[in-house]
C-alpha positions, -999 to 999 in steps of 0.1 A, spaced: 945 160 503 939 171 469 912 153 453 913 147 418 878 145 404 872 117 380 855 123 347 819 106 345 820 73 322 784 70 318 778 90 289 802 69 268 786 37 280 752 50 274 760 58 236 775 25 232 744 9 245 723 28 222 744 24 190 743 -17 200 705 -16 206 701 1 170 723 -23 152 703 -53 168 671 -37 159 681 -33 124 693 -68 120 659 -81 135 639 -61 111 659 -71 81 654 -109 93 615 -102 97 614 -85 61 632 -113 48 612 -141 64 579 -124 53 589 -115 20 572 -130 -12 602 -145 -26 608 -165 7 571 -174 10 574 -192 -24 610 -203 -22 599 -237 -18 566 -235 -37 579 -219 -70 546 -222 -87 529 -200 -60 516 -170 -80 529 -138 -69 505 -111 -60 486 -91 -34 468 -120 -23 465 -130 15 457 -164 26 423 -165 39 415 -164 75 405 -196 95 374 -181 103 367 -173 65 375 -210 52 345 -232 47 344 -262 67 310 -272 58 308 -308 38 297 -304 4 269 -296 -9 267 -263 9 235 -258 28 212 -232 10 180 -223 29 156 -216 0 126 -218 24 121 -179 24 123 -177 -13 87 -176 -32 69 -210 -40 72 -199 -76 108 -187 -75 121 -215 -99 99 -202 -127 108 -165 -122 138 -147 -136 136 -114 -121 107 -97 -137 103 -126 -162 73 -149 -152 69 -186 -166 107 -187 -169 121 -223 -176 152 -241 -182 149 -253 -220 184 -270 -219 199 -283 -186 220 -316 -190 249 -301 -173 231 -306 -138 249 -340 -138 284 -322 -133 268 -312 -98 255 -346 -82 266 -351 -44 293 -376 -54 312 -348 -77 326 -320 -58 349 -300 -80 372 -273 -68 362 -250 -94 332 -249 -118 335 -223 -149 303 -207 -158 307 -193 -193 284 -166 -207 284 -174 -245 262 -164 -273 244 -193 -293 264 -186 -326 297 -187 -308 304 -225 -316 341 -218 -324 347 -202 -290 331 -232 -271 349 -258 -292 384 -237 -283 377 -239 -247 365 -274 -247 400 -282 -266 423 -263 -243 418 -250 -206 383 -266 -206 399 -301 -203 413 -292 -168 383 -276 -156 344 -284 -154 330 -261 -175 290 -252 -185 279 -225 -210 250 -201 -205 229 -190 -236 194 -176 -243 169 -183 -270 178 -182 -305 165 -184 -341 154 -221 -354 185 -230 -375 210 -219 -347 190 -238 -323 190 -269 -341 229 -268 -342 230 -258 -305 209 -291 -299 232 -311 -319 263 -295 -298 246 -303 -265 238 -337 -277 274 -344 -280 288 -324 -251 261 -321 -224 274 -287 -211 250 -260 -225 225 -243 -202 196 -225 -220 170 -203 -205 138 -190 -221 147 -154 -230 159 -140 -261 197 -140 -264 206 -102 -268 231 -77 -255 207 -61 -230 195 -92 -217 229 -102 -202 214 -94 -168 190 -122 -173 220 -148 -185 238 -138 -153 211 -144 -130 200 -175 -147 234 -190 -139 231 -177 -104 196 -195 -104 211 -227 -118 238 -226 -93 214 -223 -64 189 -250 -74 212 -275 -95 249 -271 -85 257 -266 -49 290 -289 -49 317 -269 -65 338 -251 -38 345 -220 -61 325 -205 -90 344 -190 -118 321 -166 -140 337 -159 -175 329 -148 -209 337 -172 -239 364 -152 -251 385 -156 -220 415 -181 -217 421 -195 -184 456 -207 -172 441 -236 -154 471 -245 -134 480 -211 -119 442 -210 -111 446 -244 -93 477 -230 -75 457 -196 -67 428 -217 -51 446 -246 -34 478 -224 -21 467 -190 -18 432 -194 -8 419 -227 3 412 -261 -11 383 -262 14 364 -232 -3 357 -200 11 327 -177 23 319 -141 12 345 -140 -17 343 -120 -48 375 -122 -64 382 -98 -94 401 -68 -106 381 -43 -91 372 -12 -112 366 21 -93 334 38 -91 324 55 -125 299 81 -142 270 67 -156 272 74 -193 243 97 -206 255 108 -243 239 90 -271 272 82 -287 281 55 -258 272 18 -264 266 18 -226 242 49 -225 217 47 -195 189 71 -192 179 85 -156 149 60 -157 170 32 -161 198 42 -137 189 75 -115 222 76 -98 252 98 -117 278 74 -101 281 36 -103 296 17 -76 328 -1 -77 323 -34 -98 340 -63 -111 345 -64 -152 322 -94 -160 345 -116 -181 362 -128 -151 349 -130 -115 355 -157 -90 326 -162 -65 322 -184 -33 290 -204 -32 274 -184 -6 278 -152 -23 261 -169 -56 232 -175 -32 233 -138 -18 237 -120 -51 207 -145 -67 183 -136 -37 190 -99 -43 187 -100 -78 153 -116 -78 140 -88 -56 156 -59 -74 145 -39 -104 162 -50 -137 192 -32 -149 209 -43 -182 246 -37 -174 251 -68 -156 287 -61 -146 275 -29 -128 244 -46 -116 256 -77 -102 288 -72 -90 284 -35 -81 249 -25 -68 237 -61 -56 272 -65 -39 265 -32 -21 228 -43 -13 239 -76 1 268 -61 23 295 -79 6 329 -67 -4 354 -74 -33 389 -88 -30 415 -78 -58 429 -104 -79 457 -83 -88 468 -65 -120 496 -90 -132 471 -122 -130 444 -104 -147 455 -94 -183 433 -75 -206 457 -81 -236 443 -99 -269 482 -104 -279 492 -139 -279 527 -129 -273 520 -108 -246 501 -137 -229 531 -161 -235 554 -136 -218 533 -138 -187 522 -175 -186 536 -178 -154 517 -152 -138 483 -146 -153 452 -166 -144 429 -151 -171 432 -134 -202 410 -118 -225 420 -128 -260 405 -145 -292 395 -179 -294 417 -187 -324 447 -180 -302 436 -206 -274 453 -237 -291 487 -221 -296 486 -204 -263 476 -239 -247 504 -255 -263 528 -231 -248 515 -233 -215 515 -273 -213 551 -276 -231 
């Protein structure tokens, strides 16, 4: 009997199975991408900022009741009256402590570095974004005429903190650490601390969305949020405003650090950096020292705020065009009012 050999049908079936599996896998991956994409994440929450942020892990959210527990027992007995290498330090003006009583737990407290004579800057902040956020201003000592005006200003607003050191450019690290000291001793109720300069405009509504929706309304731990600047060479040339001598800074390279005009801290980081500052040699470039060197010493790390939410522009139109995106912007105080009206309209 002649046997007719049948051609095997397994190969076409295998090909069909592979093709079917590939198509299914492709649709599955597209579904995941669509589900996890930023646009779908914000589809029902249109005001959520778009950026490179990740929700904090559950183990990084502070569940402690406010005020946060800070163990100051290991600090020296005279710590309150010492500021780095300055002995007999005092707060010569400290009315804002009333903002931080146990019955007041603000989501965020803005701590603004200001120059005593910048009356217009502080006024612009109070009239605009400072209406939505608790704000305190840090200053050093000044001349008698300016001091009297400063006293009058504080009598009206009760939002100025002054320390017993001369307010000067090379004393900015004293001012920064004074802020950390004040927060450590007098203000442990805020969930977040936003350190600013007085020429920074805050989009308070986008800031609130960032803190509540993309971070946590409960606060955070080990958080330093900023637009991180990469490691850079210490400037030695006499032509540079930021020239440092090898005696001031022996290393050739600065660590990565935050530009000091806008940094968001969690309260535990404030205390950790304060402790490091009190036992470290003074270095006058506070951005590098506090958010670079001391961050490394405290074994902390930075979180990027994202370029689109951290504008360097001093152009009002540029800020207005990005009003739905930016959190903080560097601009002139006389732009604040027009920008504020644009944002709230």
